[in-house]
C-alpha positions in Angstrom: 0.0 0.0 0.0 1.2 3.6 -0.6 -0.3 5.6 2.3 0.5 3.3 5.2 3.5 1.6 3.6 6.3 0.4 5.9 8.3 -2.1 4.0 8.8 0.4 1.2 9.8 4.1 1.5 6.8 6.1 0.4 8.4 7.5 -2.8 9.8 4.2 -3.9 6.4 2.6 -3.3 4.6 5.2 -5.4 7.1 4.7 -8.2 6.8 0.9 -8.0 3.0 1.0 -7.9 2.6 3.3 -10.9 5.1 1.0 -12.7 2.9 -1.9 -11.9 -0.1 -0.2 -13.4 1.8 0.4 -16.6 2.9 -3.2 -16.7 -0.4 -4.8 -16.0 -1.3 -4.8 -19.6 2.0 -6.1 -20.7 4.3 -9.0 -19.6 2.9 -11.5 -17.1 6.3 -12.0 -15.5 6.5 -11.1 -11.8 7.8 -7.6 -11.0 10.2 -7.7 -8.1 11.1 -4.8 -5.9 14.8 -5.0 -5.2 17.0 -3.6 -2.5 19.6 -4.5 0.0 18.8 -7.6 2.0 17.3 -7.1 5.5 19.2 -9.1 8.1 17.6 -10.7 11.1 18.9 -11.6 14.5 17.1 -13.6 17.1 18.2 -13.2 20.7 20.4 -15.9 22.3 18.4 -18.9 23.7 15.7 -18.7 21.0 15.3 -21.7 18.7 13.3 -21.6 15.4 11.4 -24.0 13.2 10.6 -23.1 9.5 7.1 -23.3 8.2 6.0 -23.8 4.6 2.6 -22.1 4.3 0.4 -23.0 1.3 -1.4 -19.8 0.4 -2.9 -21.3 -2.8 -1.0 -19.8 -5.7 2.0 -19.0 -3.5 4.0 -20.8 -0.8 5.0 -18.4 2.0 7.7 -18.8 4.5 6.8 -18.8 8.1 8.7 -19.4 11.4 8.0 -20.6 14.9 10.3 -19.1 17.5 10.4 -20.6 21.0 12.8 -21.0 24.0 15.6 -23.4 23.1 15.2 -25.0 26.6 11.4 -25.5 26.3 10.3 -29.1 27.0 6.6 -28.9 26.3 3.9 -27.0 24.3 3.8 -23.2 24.9 1.3 -20.5 24.7 1.8 -18.7 21.4 1.5 -15.3 19.8 0.7 -15.2 16.1 1.9 -11.9 14.5 -0.3 -10.7 11.6 1.6 -8.1 9.5 0.6 -4.6 8.4 0.3 -3.0 5.0 2.5 -3.3 2.0 4.7 -6.2 1.0 5.6 -6.9 4.6 8.0 -9.7 5.7 7.9 -11.6 8.9 10.2 -9.2 10.7 8.0 -6.2 9.7 11.2 -4.6 8.4 11.1 -0.9 7.7 13.7 0.3 5.1 15.4 3.7 4.9 14.2 5.5 1.8 17.7 6.5 0.7 20.0 3.7 1.9 17.4 0.8 2.2 19.0 -0.1 5.5 16.6 -1.5 8.1 15.3 1.3 10.4 13.1 -1.0 12.5 11.7 -4.5 12.6 9.1 -4.5 15.4 7.9 -8.1 14.9 11.5 -9.3 15.4 11.7 -7.1 18.5 8.4 -8.4 19.8 9.7 -12.0 19.3 12.9 -11.3 21.1 11.0 -9.8 24.0 8.2 -12.3 24.3 9.9 -15.7 23.7 12.2 -15.6 26.7 9.1 -15.2 28.9 8.0 -18.7 27.9 6.1 -18.1 24.7 6.2 -19.3 21.1 5.9 -16.7 18.4 4.6 -17.4 14.9 5.6 -15.0 12.1 5.2 -15.2 8.3 5.8 -13.4 5.1 2.7 -12.1 3.4 1.2 -13.5 0.3 3.6 -12.9 -2.7 6.4 -11.7 -0.4 9.7 -13.5 -0.4 11.6 -11.1 1.9 11.7 -7.4 2.9 13.2 -6.6 -0.5 11.7 -9.1 -2.8 8.1 -9.6 -3.7 5.8 -10.2 -6.7 4.5 -6.6 -6.5 2.3 -6.9 -9.5 0.4 -9.8 -8.1 0.3 -8.3 -4.7 -1.3 -5.0 -5.8 -3.6 -6.4 -8.5 -4.7 -9.9 -7.3 -4.5 -9.9 -3.5 -7.5 -9.0 -1.3 -7.8 -8.5 2.4 -10.3 -11.4 2.3 -7.5 -13.6 1.0 -5.2 -12.3 3.7 -7.8 -13.5 6.2 -7.7 -17.0 4.6 -3.9 -16.8 4.7 -4.0 -15.9 8.4 -6.3 -18.9 9.0 -3.8 -21.1 7.4 -1.1 -19.8 9.7 -3.4 -20.3 12.7 -4.0 -23.9 11.7 -0.2 -24.5 11.4 0.2 -23.0 14.8 -2.5 -25.2 16.4 -0.8 -28.4 15.0 2.7 -27.4 15.9 4.3 -29.5 18.7 5.9 -26.4 20.3 2.5 -24.7 20.7 -0.4 -25.2 23.1 -3.4 -25.1 20.8 -5.6 -23.9 23.7 -3.5 -20.8 24.4 -3.0 -18.9 21.2 -3.1 -15.1 21.0 -3.4 -13.0 17.8 -1.5 -9.8 17.3 -2.5 -7.5 14.4 -0.6 -4.3 13.4 -2.3 -1.6 11.4 -3.9 -3.3 8.3 -3.3 -6.6 10.1 -5.6 -5.4 12.9 -8.6 -5.9 10.5 -7.4 -9.4 9.6 -6.7 -10.4 13.2 -10.1 -9.1 14.3 -11.9 -11.0 11.6 -10.0 -14.2 12.5 -10.8 -13.7 16.1 -14.5 -13.4 15.2 -14.2 -16.8 13.5 -12.3 -18.3 16.5 -13.8 -17.0 19.8 -12.0 -19.9 21.6 -8.7 -18.1 21.1 -6.9 -16.8 24.3 -6.9 -13.2 23.2 -6.5 -10.5 20.6 -3.9 -7.6 20.6 -4.2 -4.8 18.1 -1.5 -2.1 17.5 -2.3 1.1 15.6 -5.7 -0.4 14.7 -7.7 0.6 11.7 -10.8 1.9 13.4 -12.5 3.8 10.6 -13.2 3.2 6.9 -10.1 3.3 4.7 -11.1 6.5 2.8 -11.5 8.4 6.1 -8.2 7.0 7.2 -6.4 8.3 4.2 -8.1 11.7 4.6 -6.7 11.8 8.2 -3.2 11.0 7.0 -3.2 13.9 4.5 -5.3 16.5 6.3 -4.0 16.0 9.8 -0.4 15.0 9.0 0.6 15.8 5.4 -0.9 19.2 5.1 0.5 20.7 8.3 3.9 19.5 7.1 3.4 21.1 3.7 2.6 24.4 5.3 6.0 24.5 6.9 7.4 24.9 3.3 4.6 27.1 2.0 3.2 29.5 4.6 1.1 31.1 1.9 -0.3 27.8 0.8 1.3 27.9 -2.7 3.3 24.8 -3.4 5.8 24.9 -6.3 7.9 22.1 -7.7 10.8 23.5 -5.7 8.8 23.4 -2.4 7.4 20.0 -3.2 11.0 18.7 -3.6 12.0 20.4 -0.4 9.2 18.7 1.5 10.0 15.3 0.0 13.7 15.7 1.0 12.7 17.3 4.4 12.7 15.9 7.9 9.1 14.6 8.0 8.1 11.0 8.5 6.9 8.7 5.7 3.2 9.8 6.1 4.0 13.5 6.4 5.6 13.4 3.0 2.5 11.8 1.3 1.0 15.2 0.4 4.1 16.4 -1.3 4.4 13.1 -3.2 0.7 13.4 -4.4 1.6 16.8 -5.8 4.5 15.5 -7.8 3.7 14.1 -11.2 4.9 10.5 -11.5 5.1 8.9 -14.9 4.9 5.1 -15.5 8.5 4.7 -14.4 8.0 6.7 -11.2 10.1 9.7 -12.4 9.1 13.2 -11.4 8.0 15.5 -14.2 6.7 18.7 -12.8 3.5 19.0 -10.7 0.6 16.5 -10.8 -1.8 17.7 -13.5 -4.7 16.3 -11.4 -4.2 19.3 -9.1 -2.6 21.7 -11.6 -4.5 21.0 -14.8 -3.4 24.2 -16.5 0.3 23.7 -15.7 0.7 27.0 -13.8 3.5 25.5 -11.7 1.6 26.2 -8.5 -0.8 24.1 -6.4 -2.6 26.0 -3.7 -3.2 23.8 -0.7 -6.6 25.3 0.2 -8.0 26.1 -3.3 -6.7 23.2 -5.4 -5.2 20.4 -3.3 -7.7 19.9 -0.5 -10.9 20.4 -2.7 -9.7 17.7 -5.1 -8.2 15.3 -2.6 -11.3 13.1 -2.2 -11.6 12.7 -6.0 -7.9 11.8 -6.2 -8.2 9.2 -3.4 -11.2 7.7 -5.2 -8.9 7.2 -8.3 -6.3 5.5 -6.1 -9.0 3.3 -4.6 -10.3 2.4 -8.0 -10.1 -1.2 -9.5 -6.8 -0.4 -11.2 -5.5 2.1 -8.6 -2.6 1.4 -6.3 -5.0 1.5 -3.3 -7.5 -0.8 -4.9 -6.9 -3.4 -2.3 -8.8 -1.2 0.1 -11.8 -0.8 -2.1 -15.0 -2.2 -0.6 -15.0 -5.4 -2.7 -11.4 -6.3 -1.6 -11.2 -5.0 2.0 -12.4 -6.2 5.4 -14.5 -4.1 7.8 -12.5 -1.9 10.1 -12.0 -3.1 13.6 -14.6 -0.8 15.1 -17.2 -2.4 12.8 -16.1 -5.8 13.9 -15.8 -5.0 17.6 -19.3 -6.1 18.8 -18.6 -9.6 17.5 -15.4 -10.0 19.5 -16.0 -12.2 22.5 -12.5 -12.7 23.9 -10.0 -10.6 25.8 -8.7 -7.6 23.8 -5.7 -5.4 24.3 -5.4 -2.2 22.4 -1.9 -0.6 22.0 -1.9 2.9 20.6 0.8 5.6 20.2 -0.5 9.1 20.7 1.6 10.5 17.9 0.5 7.9 15.3 0.6 9.4 11.8 -1.1 6.5 10.1 -4.3 6.1 12.2 -6.0 8.7 14.3 -5.1 7.9 18.0 -8.6 8.9 19.1 -9.9 5.9 17.2 -8.5 3.6 19.9 -11.0 5.0 22.4 -13.8 4.6 19.9 -12.8 1.0 19.4 -12.6 0.4 23.2 -16.1 1.7 23.6 -17.4 -0.4 20.7 -16.1 -3.7 22.3 -19.6 -4.5 23.8 -19.1 -8.3 23.4 -16.4 -8.6 26.0 -15.8 -7.2 29.5 -12.1 -8.1 29.4 -10.7 -5.2 27.4 -7.7 -3.0 28.0 -6.6 0.2 26.3 -3.1 1.5 26.6 -2.1 4.9 25.2 1.6 5.8 24.9 2.5 9.5 24.8 5.4 10.3 22.5 5.1 7.1 20.5 4.1 6.6 16.9 2.6 3.9 14.6 5.4 1.5 15.3 5.1 2.3 19.0 8.6 3.8 18.6 9.6 7.3 19.6 7.9 10.1 17.6 8.0 13.7 18.8 4.9 14.5 16.8 2.7 13.0 14.1 4.7 14.8 11.5 7.9 13.2 12.7 6.4 9.7 13.1 8.9 7.6 11.0 8.5 4.0 12.3 11.3 4.1 14.9 12.1 0.8 16.7 9.4 -0.2 19.2 10.0 1.2 22.7 10.3 -0.9 25.9 7.1 0.4 27.5 4.7 -1.2 25.1 6.7 -4.4 25.0 6.5 -4.7 28.8 2.7 -3.9 28.7 2.3 -6.7 26.2 4.2 -9.2 28.3 2.3 -8.3 31.4 -1.0 -8.6 29.7 -0.1 -12.0 28.1 1.1 -13.3 31.5 -2.2 -12.4 33.1 -4.2 -14.2 30.4 -2.1 -17.3 29.6 -3.3 -20.8 30.6 -1.6 -22.2 33.7 -0.3 -25.4 32.0 3.0 -23.8 31.1 4.0 -21.1 33.7 6.1 -18.1 32.8 9.9 -18.6 32.8 11.7 -16.5 35.3 15.0 -14.7 34.7 16.9 -17.4 36.5 15.5 -20.2 34.3 13.1 -21.4 36.9 9.3 -20.9 37.0 7.5 -18.0 38.5 3.8 -18.5 39.3 1.7 -15.3 39.9 0.0 -15.3 43.3 -3.4 -14.9 41.7 -2.9 -18.1 39.6 -1.8 -20.1 42.7 -4.9 -19.0 44.5 -7.1 -19.9 41.5 -5.4 -23.3 41.1 -5.9 -24.0 44.8 -9.6 -23.1 44.5 -10.0 -25.3 41.4 -8.3 -28.3 43.1 -10.5 -27.8 46.2 -13.6 -27.7 44.0 -12.5 -30.9 42.1 -11.9 -32.7 45.4 -15.3 -31.8 46.7 -17.0 -32.9 43.5 -15.2 -36.3 43.7 -16.5 -36.8 47.2 -20.0 -35.8 46.1 -19.9 -38.4 43.3 -18.9 -41.2 45.6 -21.4 -40.2 48.3 -24.3 -40.2 46.0 -23.2 -43.3 44.0 -24.5 -41.6 40.8 -22.9 -40.6 37.6 -22.0 -37.0 37.7 -20.8 -35.1 34.7 -19.0 -31.9 35.4 -17.7 -29.3 33.0 -15.2 -26.9 34.7 -14.1 -23.9 32.6 -10.6 -22.8 33.6 -10.5 -19.2 34.9 -7.2 -18.8 33.2 -8.6 -19.1 29.7 -10.4 -15.7 29.9 -12.3 -16.6 26.8 
């Protein structure tokens, strides 16, 4: 995707997507986005098992990461990636050097696995790595409904994996992935819980408007106080200090040909070629129409059209009947932070819901001094600790958390609940023998928090 892209820098994404549009009527050979390879590094003490995931017309690589010393099945966290051709690390590449700026799924894995969890990660449909993907197929064939099917395939692989306790699986969806994770959780209310980060809480068109009007336009005004953007000021904004989303407005004003090369200002906003686009008189009045073009059947945002998308998480919220944790940065440039509260209030199907807002963090839950400066920095420690604490309070007791010294640490609340459960079971046994009758009892574990 262009507007919420993370694996690609915004400019490179636009160039690639418009190239795809031009090539769609030509060769059927895959178009691969190339760049420097993104490295990965798991923390010491973490073992891995490769997964081969059958996504129909594509076999994706997945991975189960788990403590190397684990001797039994573990509670697991399935990470569902965000927008764009995202790999299992959620690698973010620098627009100029293509070096990895952040990889929050790898960071989450390194933080969670030592606490006694397995983590399942995977490359998205048509994605080979952070720098290699069949971009034509991705942007013209893939739908969010198919991503839901893919996530279901990943969940099934997790449930059958010997390292994973199938009765204690959590879903974690980031950004676009929040809509997929929520839809999968609706289908599987038996799951242990759902975590969403930077959730999509409103329709896609409204979301894109937010990105431009609340982030992109304020950034543009720093370069054109009078509102008049020229090719020179557009180029300044693109090369300026703003984050990926902040630069979108400037990129939309730039004319991109089929090869992604800049050739003056975008005639959609400057049809008479005056060399000036006024933000208030030309850009904003035509923004909705331009977004509609991008969301069209052959547009680079067509994957978010109604026939290819999933409902936003707020729409799905009443159907969620499992524990939910919402993680939201207050300086998120991709989604409106206020949407997290709207989502929390819409979760009427569960009483086990938690909202955590993080001042000074952006869409990646990394440091961001403002929405304009939100540039997908590495995830901070505070949300990682919040995630671990929440997981520990919702995990099943069959595999206790691993302490720092390699032993096991049982929370006092779980010990008390275990004692109560044992006392209840003993009393039930005595009752059966005393009455000499067949008694069938179904005891629902308080740790499942379904």
